[in-house]
VOPAGU-2260 file (C-alpha; in pm, 1 decimal, decimal comma):
REM VOPAGU-2260
SITE   aa  ch    i         X         Y         Z
SITE  MET   A    0   -3251,7   -4793,2    4676,9
SITE  ILE   A    1   -3430,2   -4710,7    4353,7
SITE  SER   A    2   -3797,9   -4786,1    4345,8
SITE  HIS   A    3   -3932,0   -4945,0    4028,6
SITE  ASN   A    4   -4282,9   -4817,5    3990,9
SITE  THR   A    5   -4539,0   -4839,9    3718,3
SITE  ASN   A    6   -4496,5   -4483,0    3592,1
SITE  GLY   A    7   -4151,7   -4558,4    3448,2
SITE  THR   A    8   -3952,5   -4321,7    3670,8
SITE  TYR   A    9   -3645,1   -4543,8    3656,4
SITE  GLN   A   10   -3650,9   -4551,9    3280,9
SITE  GLN   A   11   -3681,8   -4169,2    3274,4
SITE  TYR   A   12   -3381,0   -4129,7    3502,4
SITE  THR   A   13   -3183,9   -4364,6    3281,5
SITE  ARG   A   14   -3267,9   -4167,9    2967,0
SITE  ILE   A   15   -3179,0   -3836,9    3136,6
SITE  THR   A   16   -2844,3   -3978,1    3248,6
SITE  GLU   A   17   -2769,6   -4103,4    2898,9
SITE  ASP   A   18   -2866,3   -3768,0    2745,6
SITE  LEU   A   19   -2644,9   -3582,6    2991,6
SITE  SER   A   20   -2355,2   -3814,8    2918,0
SITE  GLN   A   21   -2391,5   -3756,8    2546,0
SITE  GLU   A   22   -2417,3   -3380,6    2598,8
SITE  MET   A   23   -2105,7   -3381,7    2817,9
SITE  ALA   A   24   -1917,6   -3585,1    2558,1
SITE  TYR   A   25   -2022,1   -3337,7    2288,5
SITE  LEU   A   26   -1912,7   -3039,1    2500,7
SITE  ASP   A   27   -1579,5   -3206,0    2572,3
SITE  SER   A   28   -1532,1   -3252,0    2197,6
SITE  VAL   A   29   -1615,1   -2884,5    2128,3
SITE  ILE   A   30   -1378,0   -2766,4    2401,7
SITE  ALA   A   31   -1100,4   -2985,6    2262,0
SITE  GLN   A   32   -1155,1   -2836,1    1915,4
SITE  VAL   A   33   -1147,5   -2482,7    2057,0
SITE  HIS   A   34    -822,3   -2556,5    2238,5
SITE  GLN   A   35    -675,6   -2705,3    1922,6
SITE  ARG   A   36    -769,6   -2397,5    1718,9
SITE  ALA   A   37    -632,4   -2172,0    1993,2
SITE  ARG   A   38    -300,8   -2356,6    1989,5
SITE  ARG   A   39    -289,7   -2336,2    1611,1
SITE  ASP   A   40    -366,3   -1962,5    1616,6
SITE  GLN   A   41    -107,6   -1914,1    1889,1
SITE  LEU   A   42     156,7   -2084,5    1677,1
SITE  PHE   A   43      55,9   -1868,1    1382,7
SITE  PHE   A   44     107,6   -1545,2    1576,1
SITE  HIS   A   45     419,1   -1675,3    1749,8
SITE  HIS   A   46     596,8   -1764,3    1424,9
SITE  GLY   A   47     409,2   -1583,3    1146,5
SITE  PRO   A   48     472,8   -1237,2    1000,0
SITE  LEU   A   49     191,0   -1058,6    1185,5
SITE  VAL   A   50     284,7    -906,2    1520,5
SITE  CYS   A   51     -17,0    -842,6    1744,9
SITE  PHE   A   52     -23,2    -547,9    1982,1
SITE  THR   A   53    -261,9    -424,4    2250,3
SITE  ARG   A   54    -178,9     -70,3    2355,2
SITE  GLU   A   55    -338,0     130,6    2632,2
SITE  CYS   A   56    -514,3     450,2    2536,7
SITE  ALA   A   57    -283,3     661,3    2750,1
SITE  ALA   A   58      16,9     886,2    2702,6
SITE  GLY   A   59     267,6     706,5    2481,3
SITE  TRP   A   60      36,9     401,4    2439,7
SITE  PRO   A   61     193,5     162,6    2696,0
SITE  VAL   A   62     218,5    -193,5    2565,3
SITE  ALA   A   63     -38,9    -415,9    2738,9
SITE  TYR   A   64      25,2    -717,5    2516,0
SITE  VAL   A   65     244,6    -809,5    2221,2
SITE  SER   A   66     286,3   -1145,3    2051,6
SITE  PRO   A   67     622,4   -1319,4    2108,9
SITE  ASN   A   68     727,8   -1291,4    1743,3
SITE  VAL   A   69     795,4    -922,3    1802,1
SITE  VAL   A   70    1152,0   -1030,2    1877,7
SITE  HIS   A   71    1200,4   -1120,5    1508,9
SITE  LEU   A   72    1078,4    -778,7    1396,8
SITE  LEU   A   73    1224,6    -542,5    1655,2
SITE  GLY   A   74    1467,7    -745,5    1867,0
SITE  TYR   A   75    1268,9    -687,5    2188,5
SITE  ARG   A   76    1124,1    -979,2    2385,5
SITE  ASP   A   77     751,9    -959,7    2444,4
SITE  THR   A   78     798,5   -1002,2    2819,3
SITE  ASP   A   79    1029,5    -701,3    2835,5
SITE  LEU   A   80     784,6    -475,8    2653,6
SITE  ILE   A   81     488,1    -591,4    2862,9
SITE  ARG   A   82     658,8    -604,0    3202,2
SITE  ASN   A   83     802,6    -256,4    3159,3
SITE  ALA   A   84     480,4    -124,8    3000,2
SITE  MET   A   85     706,9      35,0    2743,4
SITE  PRO   A   86     537,2     320,8    2556,9
SITE  TYR   A   87     473,4     206,0    2201,9
SITE  SER   A   88     547,9     558,1    2083,2
SITE  LYS   A   89     912,4     510,2    2184,4
SITE  LEU   A   90     939,0     236,5    1921,1
SITE  VAL   A   91     819,7     474,2    1648,1
SITE  HIS   A   92    1089,0     655,4    1450,2
SITE  PRO   A   93    1128,5    1012,1    1583,0
SITE  ASP   A   94    1062,0    1159,8    1237,5
SITE  ASP   A   95     728,8     972,0    1216,4
SITE  ARG   A   96     614,6    1003,3    1576,7
SITE  ASP   A   97     421,4    1330,6    1549,6
SITE  ARG   A   98     246,2    1222,7    1229,6
SITE  VAL   A   99     147,1     882,9    1369,4
SITE  THR   A  100      20,9    1041,6    1691,6
SITE  ALA   A  101    -182,3    1302,1    1503,3
SITE  GLU   A  102    -337,9    1036,1    1278,9
SITE  VAL   A  103    -436,9     819,2    1577,2
SITE  HIS   A  104    -591,1    1116,5    1757,4
SITE  ALA   A  105    -778,0    1224,5    1445,2
SITE  CYS   A  106    -918,7     876,1    1375,1
SITE  SER   A  107   -1020,5     836,2    1739,8
SITE  ALA   A  108   -1189,0    1177,0    1752,6
SITE  GLU   A  109   -1379,1    1104,7    1431,5
SITE  GLY   A  110   -1509,6     775,9    1571,3
SITE  HIS   A  111   -1330,2     535,9    1335,4
SITE  GLU   A  112   -1343,5     183,1    1472,1
SITE  THR   A  113   -1046,6      78,1    1260,2
SITE  PHE   A  114    -768,9     262,3    1080,2
SITE  GLU   A  115    -451,4     185,8     884,9
SITE  GLN   A  116    -109,1     347,1     889,0
SITE  GLU   A  117     240,0     303,6     748,3
SITE  TYR   A  118     539,2     425,2     943,1
SITE  ARG   A  119     886,8     334,7    1066,3
SITE  LEU   A  120     982,3     153,4    1385,6
SITE  VAL   A  121    1331,8     138,8    1532,7
SITE  HIS   A  122    1488,0    -202,9    1598,8
SITE  ILE   A  123    1671,3    -252,2    1926,5
SITE  ASN   A  124    1998,1    -236,4    1729,4
SITE  GLY   A  125    1901,2      95,9    1569,6
SITE  GLU   A  126    1797,8     -38,1    1228,6
SITE  ILE   A  127    1479,8      89,5    1065,8
SITE  ARG   A  128    1174,1    -127,5     999,1
SITE  TRP   A  129     883,6      -2,1     789,5
SITE  VAL   A  130     549,9    -148,1     906,4
SITE  TYR   A  131     188,9    -156,6     795,6
SITE  ASP   A  132     -39,6    -110,7    1098,6
SITE  PHE   A  133    -406,2    -215,3    1117,1
SITE  THR   A  134    -563,1     -99,6    1443,0
SITE  THR   A  135    -903,1    -143,5    1609,5
SITE  ALA   A  136   -1017,1      92,0    1885,2
SITE  LEU   A  137   -1154,4     -95,5    2188,3
SITE  CYS   A  138   -1412,2      90,8    2398,1
SITE  ASN   A  139   -1569,9      38,6    2740,1
SITE  GLU   A  140   -1943,6      35,0    2808,5
SITE  ALA   A  141   -1946,9     414,3    2811,8
SITE  GLY   A  142   -1803,4     421,3    2459,8
SITE  ILE   A  143   -1467,2     556,8    2573,1
SITE  ILE   A  144   -1157,5     413,2    2403,7
SITE  THR   A  145    -948,7     215,9    2653,5
SITE  HIS   A  146    -711,0      24,3    2426,3
SITE  TYR   A  147    -589,5      -2,7    2070,5
SITE  TYR   A  148    -570,2    -358,5    1939,3
SITE  GLY   A  149    -425,2    -460,7    1606,9
SITE  TYR   A  150    -135,1    -602,6    1415,4
SITE  ILE   A  151     170,7    -477,5    1232,9
SITE  VAL   A  152     358,7    -644,2     948,4
SITE  ASN   A  153     705,5    -573,4     812,5
SITE  ILE   A  154     692,7    -392,0     475,2
SITE  THR   A  155    1056,5    -279,2     470,4
SITE  THR   A  156    1138,0    -478,1     155,2
SITE  ARG   A  157     848,2    -317,0     -30,5
SITE  LYS   A  158     942,9      30,2      88,3
SITE  ASP   A  159    1304,9     -22,8     -10,5
SITE  ALA   A  160    1192,9    -135,2    -356,7
SITE  GLU   A  161     968,4     170,1    -389,4
SITE  GLU   A  162    1254,1     397,4    -286,4
SITE  GLN   A  163    1487,8     232,4    -537,4
SITE  ALA   A  164    1226,9     264,8    -811,8
SITE  CYS   A  165    1180,7     632,3    -723,3
SITE  GLN   A  166    1554,3     691,6    -742,0
SITE  ASN   A  167    1569,7     513,2   -1076,9
SITE  ARG   A  168    1286,9     730,1   -1212,6
SITE  GLN   A  169    1461,6    1043,1   -1088,8
SITE  LEU   A  170    1787,4     932,4   -1251,5
SITE  LEU   A  171    1610,9     857,0   -1579,2
SITE  GLN   A  172    1431,2    1192,2   -1565,3
SITE  THR   A  173    1760,9    1370,6   -1508,0
SITE  MET   A  174    1917,0    1190,2   -1802,8
SITE  ILE   A  175    1641,4    1272,2   -2050,6
SITE  ASP   A  176    1620,4    1629,5   -1923,8
SITE  THR   A  177    1979,2    1679,6   -2041,2
SITE  LEU   A  178    1892,9    1578,7   -2399,0
SITE  PRO   A  179    1836,1    1862,1   -2648,7
SITE  GLN   A  180    1552,0    1671,2   -2818,2
SITE  ALA   A  181    1196,8    1722,6   -2692,8
SITE  ILE   A  182    1054,8    1391,8   -2565,1
SITE  CYS   A  183     706,6    1302,0   -2442,6
SITE  TRP   A  184     505,8     986,4   -2380,3
SITE  LYS   A  185     130,4     923,4   -2364,0
SITE  ASP   A  186     -99,2     635,0   -2276,9
SITE  ARG   A  187    -345,5     470,9   -2517,0
SITE  THR   A  188    -601,9     743,6   -2454,3
SITE  PHE   A  189    -344,0    1009,0   -2551,7
SITE  VAL   A  190    -309,7    1143,9   -2199,8
SITE  TYR   A  191      41,1    1264,3   -2121,3
SITE  ARG   A  192     223,5    1042,3   -1872,9
SITE  GLY   A  193     551,2    1234,4   -1882,3
SITE  CYS   A  194     801,7    1439,1   -2079,4
SITE  ASN   A  195    1147,8    1592,6   -2050,9
SITE  GLN   A  196    1234,7    1953,4   -1977,4
SITE  ALA   A  197    1277,8    2044,1   -2344,6
SITE  PHE   A  198     921,0    1933,5   -2419,0
SITE  ALA   A  199     784,0    2101,2   -2104,8
SITE  THR   A  200     940,5    2428,7   -2222,8
SITE  LEU   A  201     800,2    2384,2   -2572,8
SITE  ALA   A  202     453,7    2309,0   -2433,0
SITE  GLY   A  203     469,5    2602,7   -2195,7
SITE  VAL   A  204     397,4    2398,1   -1882,1
SITE  GLY   A  205     713,5    2493,8   -1694,7
SITE  ILE   A  206     835,7    2160,8   -1558,0
SITE  PRO   A  207     776,7    1797,4   -1671,2
SITE  GLU   A  208     556,3    1715,2   -1370,9
SITE  ASN   A  209     296,8    1965,5   -1491,7
SITE  ILE   A  210     226,3    1773,4   -1813,2
SITE  VAL   A  211     114,3    1453,0   -1639,2
SITE  GLY   A  212    -257,9    1389,7   -1675,2
SITE  LYS   A  213    -308,6    1652,7   -1944,2
SITE  THR   A  214    -417,5    1609,1   -2305,5
SITE  ASP   A  215    -315,4    1816,2   -2606,9
SITE  ASP   A  216    -627,2    2028,3   -2559,0
SITE  ASP   A  217    -511,1    2120,2   -2207,0
SITE  VAL   A  218    -183,4    2264,7   -2333,4
SITE  SER   A  219    -156,6    2620,9   -2464,4
SITE  TRP   A  220      37,9    2555,6   -2781,7
SITE  THR   A  221     193,7    2847,1   -2966,1
SITE  SER   A  222     130,8    2902,1   -3333,8
SITE  ASP   A  223     495,1    2815,7   -3389,4
SITE  SER   A  224     449,0    2463,2   -3257,1
SITE  ILE   A  225      92,0    2376,7   -3359,8
SITE  ASP   A  226     209,8    2199,6   -3676,6
SITE  ILE   A  227     440,8    1985,8   -3466,4
SITE  LEU   A  228     150,5    1902,4   -3236,7
SITE  ASN   A  229     -64,7    1792,8   -3530,2
SITE  GLN   A  230     213,9    1572,9   -3660,8
SITE  ILE   A  231     257,0    1411,2   -3317,3
SITE  ARG   A  232    -116,4    1345,0   -3299,5
SITE  GLN   A  233    -117,5    1180,9   -3641,2
SITE  HIS   A  234     181,6     965,0   -3556,6
SITE  GLY   A  235      26,8     860,8   -3227,5
SITE  LEU   A  236    -304,2     765,3   -3387,2
SITE  GLU   A  237    -129,5     551,4   -3648,7
SITE  VAL   A  238      86,1     375,9   -3391,5
SITE  ILE   A  239    -202,4     298,6   -3154,2
SITE  THR   A  240    -447,5     181,2   -3421,3
SITE  ALA   A  241    -197,8     -17,4   -3627,0
SITE  GLU   A  242      16,9    -122,8   -3329,4
SITE  GLN   A  243     325,5     -71,8   -3539,7
SITE  THR   A  244     659,0    -162,7   -3392,7
SITE  HIS   A  245     813,1     158,8   -3520,3
SITE  HIS   A  246     693,7     471,3   -3694,8
SITE  PRO   A  247     930,6     602,8   -3960,4
SITE  GLU   A  248    1092,2     938,2   -3909,4
SITE  SER   A  249     907,9    1234,2   -4062,8
SITE  ARG   A  250     932,3    1609,2   -4067,4
SITE  ALA   A  251     700,5    1891,0   -3968,7
SITE  SER   A  252     754,5    2254,8   -4054,4
SITE  SER   A  253     604,9    2582,3   -3942,1
SITE  MET   A  254     677,3    2939,6   -4035,3
SITE  HIS   A  255     970,7    2963,5   -3797,7
SITE  ARG   A  256    1100,3    2610,3   -3747,1
SITE  SER   A  257    1144,9    2269,7   -3903,6
SITE  SER   A  258    1147,0    1958,1   -3685,8
SITE  ARG   A  259    1224,4    1590,4   -3723,5
SITE  ILE   A  260     971,9    1366,0   -3545,1
SITE  THR   A  261     992,1     997,2   -3453,8
SITE  THR   A  262     709,4     811,6   -3278,7
SITE  CYS   A  263     719,0     454,3   -3153,1
SITE  PRO   A  264     489,2     237,8   -2939,9
SITE  LEU   A  265     537,7     150,2   -2573,6
SITE  HIS   A  266     464,6    -210,1   -2475,7
SITE  ASP   A  267     388,1    -386,9   -2151,2
SITE  LYS   A  268     552,4    -714,9   -2051,3
SITE  ASP   A  269     300,7    -908,3   -2265,0
SITE  GLY   A  270     378,9    -706,5   -2577,1
SITE  THR   A  271      54,0    -507,8   -2575,6
SITE  VAL   A  272      79,8    -147,0   -2689,0
SITE  ILE   A  273       7,8      72,1   -2386,6
SITE  GLY   A  274     116,1     408,8   -2519,0
SITE  ILE   A  275     345,7     604,6   -2746,8
SITE  LEU   A  276     681,5     778,5   -2723,5
SITE  SER   A  277     751,7    1081,2   -2941,9
SITE  ILE   A  278    1092,3    1238,6   -2999,7
SITE  PHE   A  279    1154,0    1546,1   -3207,0
SITE  ASP   A  280    1423,1    1802,1   -3252,5
SITE  ASP   A  281    1478,2    2109,3   -3460,9
SITE  ILE   A  282    1647,0    2080,8   -3796,5
SITE  PRO   A  283    1881,5    2368,0   -3881,8
């Protein structure tokens, strides 16, 4: 039996009970929201492009956890990788394995909390998957790394596009290297961005790759070609400042040679002049 006394004890108990009920209701609401967010995040990692991994800091990095969507990336079920504690290193392409291992060891030894890598993984059917890897090193209270936690995402399409673009550039370079005319191109600041073999020989830089990043002042021009250089400079200045669509053909002569020079602007997709292309060849 509750005693009603003059000091209001009953009323105090009632208020405390009401406060506790409100607090419990609030906590229940917070817990429900947390569970809802957890389910949403779980769905994201189960069906999204990011595959989460937790790997033990041990030989081969045994898989301690992997999100279920790994099956879409590599063909393995998460339960198989976890139950068998499959070494993550076995998933890495053999040609990348030593590099990836060395990078992980180096980042760990240098105390990096996070690090990024790009490498190839091998699908269960033998196909290759390029991935971007963002990893966080997890340490115990003594500061010793126990696990590596992070995510990987498939970048195979990007890598394939980069490889195709590289092959296209190599093909184009091969084609222009076979031309007898000397060809070079510069950006708006008159820095060389490329040339063909004929121009590289004329400029005395050996191979086209050696011209990239240089200016005319960085090239050791011979007295036989200095007049040609001056003509190219003048053409380039006119094209950049006037943004002409085409520079008419002109001629430059030195003591030992006479050359025909054509310079035209290079445009980006919006039509803005971003550089110049110069073509010249000797006139008999």
